[in-house]
DSSP file (Angstrom, degrees, kcal/mol; ACC not computed):
  #  RESIDUE AA STRUCTURE BP1 BP2  ACC     N-H-->O    O-->H-N    N-H-->O    O-->H-N    TCO  KAPPA ALPHA  PHI   PSI    X-CA   Y-CA   Z-CA
    1    1 A M     >        0   0    0      0, 0.0     4,-2.4     0, 0.0     3,-0.5   0.000 360.0 360.0 360.0 142.4  -14.8    8.1   -4.4
    2    2 A R  H  >> +     0   0    0      1,-0.2     4,-3.4     2,-0.2     5,-0.5   0.897 360.0  52.5 -56.7 -45.5  -14.6    5.3   -7.0
    3    3 A W  H  >5S+     0   0    0      1,-0.2     6,-1.9     2,-0.2     4,-1.1   0.821 110.8  49.7 -65.8 -28.4  -11.2    3.9   -5.8
    4    4 A E  H  >5S+     0   0    0     -3,-0.5     4,-0.9     4,-0.2    -1,-0.2   0.943 117.8  38.5 -72.4 -46.2  -12.6    3.7   -2.2
    5    5 A R  H  <5S+     0   0    0     -4,-2.4    -2,-0.2     2,-0.1    -3,-0.2   0.948 128.8  28.9 -69.1 -48.1  -15.8    1.9   -3.3
    6    6 A E  H  <5S+     0   0    0     -4,-3.4    -3,-0.2    -5,-0.2    -2,-0.1   0.846 132.0  31.0 -86.9 -32.3  -14.4   -0.4   -6.0
    7    7 A D  H  <<S-     0   0    0     -4,-1.1    35,-2.9    -5,-0.5    36,-0.5   0.479  97.3-124.4-103.9  -4.6  -10.8   -1.0   -4.8
    8    8 A G     <  +     0   0    0     -4,-0.9    -4,-0.2     1,-0.2    -3,-0.1   0.742  44.2 179.1  68.6  20.6  -11.3   -0.7   -1.1
    9    9 A F        +     0   0    0     -6,-1.9     2,-0.3    32,-0.1    32,-0.2  -0.362   8.7 154.7 -62.2 129.2   -8.7    2.0   -0.9
   10   10 A A  E     -A   40   0A   0     30,-1.9    30,-2.8    -3,-0.1     2,-0.6  -0.960  43.2-129.1-154.7 138.4   -8.2    3.4    2.6
   11   11 A V  E     -A   39   0A   0     -2,-0.3    28,-0.3    28,-0.2     3,-0.1  -0.813  25.5-178.6 -83.5 119.6   -5.3    5.2    4.4
   12   12 A L  E     -     0   0A   0     26,-2.5     2,-0.3    -2,-0.6    27,-0.2   0.800  62.4  -5.3 -93.8 -32.6   -4.9    3.2    7.6
   13   13 A A  E     -A   38   0A   0     25,-1.9    25,-2.7     2,-0.0    -1,-0.3  -0.981  48.3-169.9-158.7 151.6   -2.0    5.3    9.2
   14   14 A C  E     -A   37   0A   0     -2,-0.3     2,-0.5    23,-0.2    23,-0.2  -0.891  14.1-172.9-147.8 114.6    0.2    8.1    8.4
   15   15 A V  E     -A   36   0A   0     21,-2.6    21,-2.5    -2,-0.3     2,-0.4  -0.933   5.8-160.2-119.9 124.3    3.1    8.8   10.8
   16   16 A S  E     +A   35   0A   0     -2,-0.5     2,-0.3    19,-0.2    19,-0.2  -0.825  19.0 163.0-100.7 141.4    5.4   11.8   10.6
   17   17 A S  E     +A   34   0A   0     17,-2.3    17,-2.9    -2,-0.4    -2,-0.0  -0.965  49.3  33.2-149.3 167.3    8.8   12.0   12.2
   18   18 A A  E    S-     0   0A   0     -2,-0.3    -1,-0.1    15,-0.2     2,-0.1   0.833  72.1-172.0  56.2  39.3   12.1   13.9   12.1
   19   19 A G  E     -     0   0A   0     14,-0.1     2,-0.3    -3,-0.1    14,-0.2  -0.362   5.5-179.2 -63.9 137.5   10.4   17.3   11.2
   20   20 A R  E     -A   32   0A   0     12,-2.6    12,-2.4    -2,-0.1     2,-0.4  -0.998  14.8-158.6-139.9 142.8   12.7   20.1   10.4
   21   21 A V  E     -A   31   0A   0     -2,-0.3     2,-0.4    10,-0.2    10,-0.2  -0.985   7.8-173.3-119.6 132.5   12.0   23.8    9.4
   22   22 A R  E     -A   30   0A   0      8,-2.3     8,-2.8    -2,-0.4     2,-0.4  -0.993  14.6-144.9-129.1 122.0   14.6   25.9    7.5
   23   23 A L  E     -A   29   0A   0     -2,-0.4     2,-0.6     6,-0.2     6,-0.2  -0.737   7.6-165.6 -88.0 131.2   14.0   29.6    6.9
   24   24 A L        -     0   0    0      4,-3.1     4,-0.5    -2,-0.4     3,-0.4  -0.818  66.3 -48.1-115.2  85.6   15.3   31.0    3.6
   25   25 A G  S    S-     0   0    0     -2,-0.6    -1,-0.1     1,-0.2     3,-0.1  -0.399  94.6 -53.5  78.7-163.1   15.2   34.7    4.2
   26   26 A A  S    S+     0   0    0      1,-0.2    -1,-0.2    -2,-0.1     3,-0.0   0.681 132.6  37.9 -84.3 -17.5   12.1   36.3    5.6
   27   27 A D  S    S+     0   0    0     -3,-0.4    31,-2.3     1,-0.1     2,-0.4   0.354 103.9  63.2-122.9   6.6    9.4   35.0    3.2
   28   28 A V  E     + B   0  57A   0     -4,-0.5    -4,-3.1    29,-0.2     2,-0.3  -0.996  51.7 174.2-133.4 138.0   10.3   31.4    2.3
   29   29 A A  E     -AB  23  56A   0     27,-2.2    27,-3.2    -2,-0.4     2,-0.5  -0.997  18.4-145.8-142.7 147.9   10.6   28.4    4.6
   30   30 A L  E     -AB  22  55A   0     -8,-2.8    -8,-2.3    -2,-0.3     2,-0.5  -0.943   9.4-165.9-111.4 128.6   11.2   24.6    3.9
   31   31 A F  E     +AB  21  54A   0     23,-2.5    23,-2.8    -2,-0.5     2,-0.4  -0.975  12.6 176.6-112.5 124.2    9.5   21.9    6.0
   32   32 A T  E     +AB  20  53A   0    -12,-2.4   -12,-2.6    -2,-0.5     2,-0.3  -0.953   7.1 152.0-125.8 148.7   10.9   18.4    5.6
   33   33 A H  E     - B   0  52A   0     19,-1.7    19,-2.9    -2,-0.4     2,-0.4  -0.973  42.1-103.4-162.4 164.4    9.9   15.2    7.4
   34   34 A D  E     -AB  17  51A   0    -17,-2.9   -17,-2.3    -2,-0.3     2,-0.4  -0.765  34.5-161.8 -90.9 138.3    9.8   11.5    7.1
   35   35 A V  E     -AB  16  50A   0     15,-3.5    15,-2.8    -2,-0.4     2,-0.5  -0.984  14.1-168.4-128.0 131.3    6.5    9.9    6.4
   36   36 A A  E     -AB  15  49A   0    -21,-2.5   -21,-2.6    -2,-0.4     2,-0.5  -0.972  16.6-173.8-113.6 117.4    5.4    6.3    6.9
   37   37 A T  E     -AB  14  48A   0     11,-2.5    11,-3.0    -2,-0.5     2,-0.5  -0.944   9.3-165.3-117.5 127.1    2.0    5.7    5.3
   38   38 A T  E     +AB  13  47A   0    -25,-2.7   -26,-2.5    -2,-0.5   -25,-1.9  -0.950  20.0 166.2-109.5 126.5    0.1    2.5    5.6
   39   39 A L  E     -AB  11  46A   0      7,-2.8     7,-2.7    -2,-0.5     2,-0.5  -0.918  28.7-137.6-137.7 165.3   -2.8    1.9    3.1
   40   40 A R  E     +AB  10  45A   0    -30,-2.8   -30,-1.9    -2,-0.3     2,-0.3  -0.982  28.8 157.5-123.1 130.1   -5.0   -0.8    1.9
   41   41 A T  E >   + B   0  44A   0      3,-2.5     3,-2.6    -2,-0.5   -33,-0.2  -0.982  67.2   4.0-149.6 144.5   -6.0   -1.3   -1.8
   42   42 A G  T 3  S-     0   0    0    -35,-2.9   -34,-0.1    -2,-0.3     3,-0.1   0.802 129.3 -58.9  51.9  32.0   -7.2   -4.3   -3.6
   43   43 A G  T 3  S+     0   0    0    -36,-0.5     2,-0.4     1,-0.2    -1,-0.3   0.418 115.5 111.6  82.2  -3.8   -7.3   -6.3   -0.5
   44   44 A E  E <   -B   41   0A   0     -3,-2.6    -3,-2.5     2,-0.0     2,-0.5  -0.858  56.5-147.3-110.9 141.4   -3.6   -5.7    0.2
   45   45 A T  E     +B   40   0A   0     -2,-0.4     2,-0.3    -5,-0.2    -5,-0.2  -0.923  25.1 172.4-106.4 127.7   -2.0   -3.7    3.0
   46   46 A V  E     -B   39   0A   0     -7,-2.7    -7,-2.8    -2,-0.5     2,-0.5  -0.958  22.6-146.1-135.7 151.3    1.2   -1.9    2.2
   47   47 A T  E     -B   38   0A   0     -2,-0.3     2,-0.4    -9,-0.2    -9,-0.2  -0.972  12.5-163.2-120.7 127.8    3.5    0.7    3.9
   48   48 A S  E     -B   37   0A   0    -11,-3.0   -11,-2.5    -2,-0.5     2,-0.5  -0.849   6.2-152.5-107.9 145.8    5.4    3.3    2.0
   49   49 A Y  E     +B   36   0A   0     24,-0.4    24,-3.2    -2,-0.4     2,-0.3  -0.976  28.2 158.1-119.3 123.6    8.3    5.3    3.4
   50   50 A E  E     -BC  35  72A   0    -15,-2.8   -15,-3.5    -2,-0.5     2,-0.5  -0.923  38.9-130.0-139.3 159.5    9.0    8.7    2.0
   51   51 A Q  E     -BC  34  71A   0     20,-2.8    20,-2.6    -2,-0.3     2,-0.4  -0.977  28.8-157.0-109.8 130.6   10.6   12.1    2.7
   52   52 A E  E     -BC  33  70A   0    -19,-2.9   -19,-1.7    -2,-0.5     2,-0.4  -0.889   9.0-168.7-109.2 135.7    8.3   15.0    2.1
   53   53 A T  E     -BC  32  69A   0     16,-2.8    16,-2.3    -2,-0.4     2,-0.5  -0.993   4.1-173.4-120.2 129.0    9.4   18.6    1.4
   54   54 A I  E     -BC  31  68A   0    -23,-2.8   -23,-2.5    -2,-0.4     2,-0.6  -0.982  12.6-149.1-123.8 131.2    7.0   21.4    1.5
   55   55 A V  E     -BC  30  67A   0     12,-2.8    11,-3.5    -2,-0.5    12,-1.2  -0.854  15.6-165.3-100.2 124.2    7.9   24.9    0.4
   56   56 A F  E     -BC  29  65A   0    -27,-3.2   -27,-2.2    -2,-0.6     2,-0.4  -0.807   4.9-160.3-104.0 145.6    6.0   27.7    2.2
   57   57 A R  E     -BC  28  64A   0      7,-2.5     7,-2.4    -2,-0.3     2,-0.4  -0.989  20.3-125.9-124.6 135.2    5.8   31.4    1.2
   58   58 A R  E     + C   0  63A   0    -31,-2.3     2,-0.2    -2,-0.4     5,-0.2  -0.653  36.6 174.6 -78.7 130.4    4.8   34.3    3.5
   59   59 A T  E >   - C   0  62A   0      3,-2.0     3,-1.5    -2,-0.4     0, 0.0  -0.710  50.7 -90.7-123.0 179.6    1.9   36.3    2.1
   60   60 A A  T 3  S+     0   0    0      1,-0.3     3,-0.1    -2,-0.2    -2,-0.0   0.737 129.7  47.1 -58.3 -25.2   -0.2   39.2    3.5
   61   61 A H  T 3  S-     0   0    0      1,-0.4    -1,-0.3     0, 0.0     2,-0.2   0.281 124.9 -90.1-105.4   6.0   -2.6   36.5    4.8
   62   62 A G  E <   -C   59   0A   0     -3,-1.5    -3,-2.0     2,-0.0    -1,-0.4  -0.674  70.0 -22.6 117.2-170.2    0.1   34.3    6.4
   63   63 A W  E     -C   58   0A   0     -5,-0.2     2,-0.4    -2,-0.2    -5,-0.2  -0.560  57.9-172.4 -80.8 135.8    2.1   31.3    5.3
   64   64 A I  E     -C   57   0A   0     -7,-2.4    -7,-2.5    -2,-0.3     2,-0.5  -0.968  26.8-117.2-126.0 146.4    0.9   29.2    2.4
   65   65 A A  E     +C   56   0A   0     -2,-0.4    -9,-0.3    -9,-0.2     3,-0.1  -0.714  32.3 173.4 -80.0 126.9    2.2   26.0    0.9
   66   66 A E  E     +     0   0A   0    -11,-3.5     2,-0.3    -2,-0.5   -10,-0.2   0.678  62.6  12.8-104.2 -25.8    3.4   26.5   -2.6
   67   67 A H  E     -C   55   0A   0    -12,-1.2   -12,-2.8     2,-0.0     2,-0.4  -0.986  55.7-166.4-155.6 140.5    5.0   23.2   -3.5
   68   68 A E  E     -C   54   0A   0     -2,-0.3     2,-0.4   -14,-0.2   -14,-0.2  -0.988   8.4-176.9-131.2 141.6    5.1   19.7   -2.1
   69   69 A H  E     -C   53   0A   0    -16,-2.3   -16,-2.8    -2,-0.4     2,-0.4  -0.998   9.0-161.7-141.2 133.5    7.5   16.9   -3.1
   70   70 A L  E     -C   52   0A   0     -2,-0.4   -18,-0.2   -18,-0.2    -2,-0.0  -0.961   6.8-172.2-117.4 133.1    7.7   13.3   -1.9
   71   71 A S  E     -C   51   0A   0    -20,-2.6   -20,-2.8    -2,-0.4    -2,-0.0  -0.964  29.7-110.6-120.7 138.1   10.8   11.2   -2.4
   72   72 A P  E     -C   50   0A   0      0, 0.0     2,-0.3     0, 0.0   -22,-0.3  -0.351  35.6-170.6 -64.9 147.8   10.9    7.4   -1.7
   73   73 A R        -     0   0    0    -24,-3.2   -24,-0.4    -2,-0.0     2,-0.3  -0.860  29.2 -99.9-130.0 167.0   13.0    6.2    1.3
   74   74 A Q              0   0    0     -2,-0.3   -26,-0.0     1,-0.1   -24,-0.0  -0.701 360.0 360.0 -85.0 142.1   14.0    2.8    2.6
   75   75 A G              0   0    0     -2,-0.3    -1,-0.1   -28,-0.1   -25,-0.1   0.465 360.0 360.0 -76.6 360.0   11.9    1.5    5.5
């Protein structure tokens, strides 16, 4: 990828914590967790703290992720 070659982009670590699952009826589930991601780009290393929510839907073939959302958090 260009951003890896030219900018030195790399994900160095990604830590998930405080995972929670909430069922909404028989066919929808929400998964939320806190995510700390450390990456390098342009010679700088930064860590971002976010809360991620993923909406899953049950299908005939199993659970599939339909939507993902990240919100910033304080570190």
